[in-house]
C-alpha positions as CSV (number, residue, x, y, z in Angstrom):
1,M,-0.5,-18.0,15.4
2,S,-4.3,-17.7,15.6
3,M,-3.8,-14.0,16.3
4,F,-2.8,-13.6,12.6
5,D,-5.6,-15.8,11.1
6,L,-7.4,-13.8,8.5
7,S,-9.9,-16.6,7.6
8,G,-13.3,-15.3,6.6
9,T,-12.1,-11.9,5.6
10,T,-11.8,-10.1,2.3
11,S,-8.8,-7.9,1.4
12,V,-8.8,-5.4,-1.4
13,V,-5.3,-4.6,-2.7
14,I,-5.2,-1.5,-4.8
15,G,-2.0,-1.9,-6.9
16,G,-1.8,-5.6,-6.2
17,N,-0.4,-6.2,-9.6
18,G,2.9,-4.5,-8.6
19,V,6.0,-6.1,-7.1
20,L,5.4,-4.9,-3.5
21,G,1.6,-5.0,-3.8
22,G,1.8,-8.5,-5.2
23,A,4.0,-9.8,-2.3
24,M,1.6,-8.3,0.2
25,A,-1.4,-9.7,-1.5
26,E,0.2,-13.1,-1.3
27,A,0.8,-12.7,2.4
28,L,-2.9,-11.7,3.0
29,A,-4.0,-14.8,1.1
30,A,-1.6,-17.0,3.0
31,G,-3.2,-15.7,6.2
32,G,-6.6,-17.0,4.9
33,S,-8.1,-13.8,3.4
34,Q,-9.8,-13.7,0.1
35,V,-7.8,-11.2,-1.9
36,A,-9.2,-8.8,-4.6
37,I,-6.2,-7.8,-6.8
38,V,-7.0,-4.3,-8.3
39,G,-4.9,-2.7,-11.0
40,R,-4.6,-1.6,-14.6
41,N,-2.3,-4.4,-15.8
42,M,-4.4,-7.5,-15.7
43,E,-1.6,-9.7,-17.1
44,K,0.5,-9.0,-14.0
45,A,-2.5,-9.2,-11.7
46,N,-3.3,-12.6,-13.0
47,E,0.3,-13.7,-12.3
48,V,-0.2,-12.7,-8.7
49,K,-3.6,-14.5,-8.6
50,K,-1.9,-17.7,-10.0
51,R,0.8,-17.6,-7.4
52,I,-1.9,-17.3,-4.7
53,E,-4.0,-20.1,-6.0
54,E,-0.9,-22.4,-6.4
55,K,-0.4,-22.0,-2.6
56,G,-4.1,-22.8,-1.9
57,G,-5.3,-19.3,-1.5
58,S,-8.3,-17.5,-3.0
59,A,-8.0,-14.4,-5.2
60,A,-9.8,-12.6,-8.0
61,C,-8.6,-9.8,-10.3
62,F,-10.4,-6.5,-11.0
63,A,-9.4,-3.9,-13.6
64,A,-9.4,-0.3,-12.5
65,D,-7.7,3.0,-12.7
66,A,-7.3,3.9,-9.0
67,T,-7.4,7.6,-9.8
68,K,-11.0,7.4,-11.0
69,A,-13.8,7.2,-8.5
70,E,-16.2,5.5,-11.0
71,D,-13.7,2.7,-11.5
72,L,-13.2,2.1,-7.8
73,Q,-17.0,2.2,-7.2
74,A,-17.4,-0.4,-9.9
75,V,-14.7,-2.6,-8.2
76,L,-16.5,-2.3,-4.9
77,S,-19.7,-3.7,-6.5
78,Q,-17.8,-6.5,-8.2
79,V,-16.0,-7.4,-5.0
80,L,-19.2,-7.6,-3.0
81,A,-20.7,-9.8,-5.7
82,W,-17.7,-12.0,-5.4
83,S,-17.2,-12.2,-1.6
84,G,-19.9,-10.2,0.0
85,R,-17.7,-8.1,2.3
86,V,-14.6,-5.9,2.7
87,D,-12.4,-6.2,5.8
88,T,-9.0,-4.8,4.7
89,L,-8.1,-2.1,2.2
90,L,-4.5,-1.9,1.2
91,N,-3.5,1.2,-0.8
92,C,-0.3,0.6,-2.7
93,S,-0.5,2.2,-6.1
94,G,2.6,4.2,-6.8
95,T,4.7,6.1,-9.3
96,N,7.8,8.2,-9.2
97,S,10.0,10.5,-11.2
98,A,13.5,12.1,-10.7
99,T,12.7,15.3,-12.7
100,P,14.7,18.3,-11.4
101,F,12.5,20.8,-9.5
102,F,12.5,23.6,-12.1
103,D,11.7,21.1,-14.8
104,I,8.6,19.6,-13.2
105,S,5.6,20.2,-15.3
106,M,2.1,20.5,-13.8
107,E,1.2,17.4,-15.9
108,E,3.8,15.4,-14.1
109,W,2.9,16.8,-10.8
110,D,-0.7,15.9,-11.3
111,R,0.1,12.4,-12.5
112,I,2.2,11.5,-9.5
113,M,-0.1,13.2,-7.0
114,D,-3.1,11.4,-8.6
115,V,-1.5,7.9,-8.4
116,N,0.2,8.3,-5.0
117,L,-2.3,10.5,-3.1
118,K,-5.6,11.0,-4.8
119,S,-6.0,7.2,-5.2
120,V,-5.6,6.8,-1.4
121,V,-8.3,9.4,-0.8
122,L,-10.7,8.0,-3.3
123,A,-10.3,4.4,-2.2
124,S,-10.6,5.3,1.5
125,Q,-13.8,7.3,0.7
126,I,-15.4,4.5,-1.3
127,F,-14.3,1.4,0.5
128,G,-14.1,3.1,3.9
129,K,-17.7,4.3,3.7
130,F,-18.8,0.7,2.9
131,M,-16.8,-0.7,5.8
132,I,-18.5,1.8,8.1
133,E,-21.9,0.8,6.8
134,Q,-20.9,-2.9,7.1
135,G,-20.5,-2.3,10.8
136,Q,-17.8,-4.9,11.4
137,G,-14.7,-2.8,11.8
138,G,-11.7,-3.3,9.5
139,S,-8.3,-2.1,8.6
140,I,-7.0,0.4,6.0
141,I,-3.3,0.1,5.3
142,N,-1.5,2.8,3.3
143,I,2.0,2.6,1.8
144,S,4.1,5.6,2.5
145,S,7.9,6.0,1.9
146,V,11.1,6.9,3.7
147,S,11.0,10.0,1.5
148,S,7.9,11.3,3.3
149,D,9.8,12.7,6.3
150,P,12.4,14.0,5.8
151,P,12.1,14.3,2.0
152,L,14.7,12.7,-0.2
153,S,16.6,14.6,-2.9
154,K,15.7,14.2,-6.6
155,V,12.1,13.0,-5.9
156,F,10.3,16.2,-5.1
157,T,6.8,15.4,-6.1
158,Y,7.0,11.8,-4.8
159,S,8.2,13.0,-1.4
160,A,5.4,15.5,-1.2
161,S,2.8,12.9,-2.1
162,K,4.0,10.5,0.5
163,A,4.0,13.2,3.2
164,G,0.4,13.6,2.2
165,V,-0.2,9.9,2.7
166,N,1.2,10.2,6.3
167,S,-1.2,13.0,7.0
168,I,-4.2,11.3,5.6
169,T,-3.4,8.1,7.5
170,K,-3.4,10.0,10.8
171,F,-6.5,12.0,10.0
172,L,-8.5,8.9,9.0
173,A,-7.3,7.0,12.0
174,R,-9.0,9.6,14.2
175,E,-12.1,9.8,12.0
176,F,-12.7,6.1,11.7
177,A,-11.8,4.9,15.2
178,P,-15.3,5.1,16.5
179,N,-16.3,2.7,13.8
180,R,-13.5,0.2,14.8
181,I,-11.7,0.8,11.5
182,R,-8.0,1.1,12.1
183,V,-5.9,3.2,9.6
184,N,-2.1,2.7,9.5
185,A,0.8,3.1,7.1
186,I,3.8,1.1,6.3
187,I,7.0,3.1,5.5
188,P,9.1,0.8,3.3
189,G,12.8,1.5,2.9
190,F,14.4,0.8,-0.5
191,F,12.9,-2.1,-2.2
192,P,13.9,-2.1,-5.9
193,A,10.8,-2.1,-8.1
194,E,9.8,-0.8,-11.5
195,Q,8.9,2.7,-10.2
196,N,12.3,3.4,-8.7
197,R,14.8,1.5,-10.7
198,K,15.2,4.4,-13.1
199,I,16.5,6.7,-10.4
200,L,18.8,4.2,-8.7
201,S,22.1,5.2,-10.3
202,E,25.3,3.6,-9.0
203,E,26.1,6.8,-7.0
204,R,22.6,6.9,-5.4
205,V,22.8,3.2,-4.5
206,Q,26.1,3.8,-2.7
207,S,24.5,6.7,-0.8
208,I,21.5,4.6,0.1
209,M,23.6,1.7,1.4
210,G,25.7,4.1,3.4
211,H,22.6,5.4,5.1
212,T,21.0,2.0,5.7
213,P,22.5,0.3,8.8
214,M,21.6,-3.2,7.5
215,G,23.6,-2.4,4.3
216,R,21.2,-3.9,1.7
217,F,18.0,-3.4,-0.2
218,G,14.8,-5.0,1.2
219,D,13.1,-8.0,-0.3
220,P,9.4,-7.7,-1.0
221,E,8.7,-10.7,1.2
222,E,10.0,-8.6,4.2
223,L,6.9,-6.5,4.0
224,Q,4.6,-9.5,4.4
225,G,4.7,-9.9,8.2
226,T,3.8,-6.3,8.8
227,V,0.9,-6.2,6.4
228,V,-0.6,-9.4,8.0
229,Y,-0.1,-7.9,11.5
230,L,-1.9,-4.7,10.5
231,A,-4.7,-6.6,8.8
232,S,-5.4,-8.8,11.8
233,S,-8.1,-7.5,14.1
234,K,-6.6,-9.5,16.9
235,A,-2.9,-8.9,16.5
236,S,-3.1,-5.1,16.0
237,S,-6.5,-4.4,17.6
238,F,-5.2,-1.2,19.5
239,V,-3.0,0.0,16.7
240,T,-4.2,3.0,14.6
241,G,-2.6,6.1,13.2
242,A,0.8,4.4,13.2
243,L,3.6,4.8,10.6
244,I,5.5,1.6,10.8
245,R,9.0,1.6,9.3
246,V,10.3,-1.5,7.4
247,D,13.5,0.2,6.2
248,G,16.6,-1.6,7.5
249,G,17.3,1.2,9.9
250,F,17.3,4.0,7.3
251,G,15.1,6.2,9.4
252,A,17.4,5.8,12.4
253,M,20.4,7.3,10.7
254,T,21.6,10.9,10.6
255,I,25.2,11.1,9.5
């Protein structure tokens, strides 16, 4: 189990106030990492912090809009004042919409692209640059989606944004490898959370279940092992540019 020991590290979780982000933040803390929970909703962020501390972990909350470079730059400074280092960056901000294609406004397009894709670019620039300068390697973990390839119906902009996350993940894996910074993505299947409940009609749920061999939704805790694995410099030392599915077999199905 020492391969998964994250003691002495600091993990920055962008979107750590969300359901999935919160569960993964808890896992990183359980592994021994100090966790910086970054988000806009400080009430929810503090709930995650409380859960971490109740289990003996260390966490702090930092308010930021992940689509604004100045906010993320300020968080980097605050995290360094708190812990002095950054070892893992987990990008899991996300939003969605089921607007029909011809009704998608450019305002909606920009909003979804900003939250799902621009935030990944900005955080990887700001925290990735520091990690390179820090000179101790590290791990960047992005959250993609089963809608990234092939795209799902009814979530046009979301699917396009997550396809972009896959591309950025592979690109940065190549760019950052000489600096011993690994860049990977987790592709979750269907984990009911705030951002997708509004599009999960009874008919769509039946379709999802019919396409998921395990026949159920995922639990947020089922992402925890994968994120700790990818954060560990020992357990996943030769893993970069990977898109790892945690989807109950969804990606293995055709008809």
